[in-house]
C-alpha positions, -999 to +999 in steps of 0.1 A: +544+147-050+524+124-027+504+096-041+472+108-025+478+145-047+490+125-079+454+114-071+431+140-061+426+155-098+413+122-110+394+118-076+381+148-089+373+145-124+352+111-113+332+124-092+322+158-116+317+126-149+292+109-122+276+144-111+270+151-152+257+120-157+218+119-157+204+095-127+188+061-139+152+059-143+134+043-112+122+012-126+088-005-114+089-032-135+051-035-149+046-003-135+047+033-150+045+047-115+054+042-080+034+017-071+040+032-029+025+066-041-009+047-059-009+026-025-011+061+002-035+076-026-052+045-026-058+051+013-059+086+023-092+082-006-107+059+019-095+074+046-112+106+038-146+087+024-138+090-016-150+060-028-148+074-066-110+085-064-104+054-046-116+035-078-102+050-101-066+040-089-081+007-099-079-015-132-117-023-150-101-062-139-090-052-103-088-080-080-090-074-040-089-100-018-089-109+018-107-087+039-144-070+040-168-084+009-139-100-003-126-131+016-136-143-020-116-122-037-140-093-054-125-092-097-138-057-119-146-022-109-180-031-099-174-059-071-141-035-057-163-008-060-185-020-035-155-031-012-149-001-010-178+015+001-180-007+024-151+007+039-162+040+036-196+035+057-172+018+081-152+052+087-123+034+077-092+057+091-057+044+073-022+053+086+005+044+070+040+030+096+054+010+075+063+010+035+081-014+012+086-019-035+101-043-048+094-037-088+056-030-094+050-037-058+041-020-027+036-037+008+023-010+030+023-018+069-011+006+081-028+010+114-063+009+106-092+028+132-124+015+119-156+028+128-174+000+149-140-014+161-150+000+199-169-030+205-141-057+199-121-046+231-096-032+206-086+007+192-068-002+158-056-031+141-023-036+121-032-043+085-007-048+054-019-045+024-002-062-003-005-038-041+007-051-075+003-024-097+001-025-140+009+006-160-006+035-136-037+015-122-039-011-087-042-044-103-041-065-074-046-062-036-045-086-011-049-078+024-037-096+058-043-086+093-008-089+115-015-116+136+014-111+163-001-077+173-020-081+199-049-057+194-053-074+154-053-109+171-083-103+198-100-083+168-096-111+141-111-138+169-141-108+177-149-107+142-150-147+140-174-149+172-197-125+151-202-147+124-210-173+141 
């Protein structure tokens, strides 16, 4: 009998044992849920105009930073709620184009359409949001515009010109 045929029963028994063994649970560090799930729920709620739904995903002491009203970080639910209301009033529409998860952190790359964006000369911007999750709530959300994207760079320049 060849070596391959003698090893076949061993290989089959190892495959059977692996299939029968329980899969190891996904671990997210300090998070008890997949951070990307919370991130997508947040972006979807904001896109449909649901401030209360989005706010429910944030911890009481949550921080949102670098965008809208939060260039100085917004700390706590009341401050986060004001930023979420601003986003809904601006008719923000997020489309996820990239998603990365490591431990309790999800990084979402989105194309964002903003209700007033037309006067800036662009039709969308690329925004990366880094979500840090503790338990089952968003603890920190940090926004960064992708300046290497020509439309995003043009929009950032336009925003700065409006502030002068």
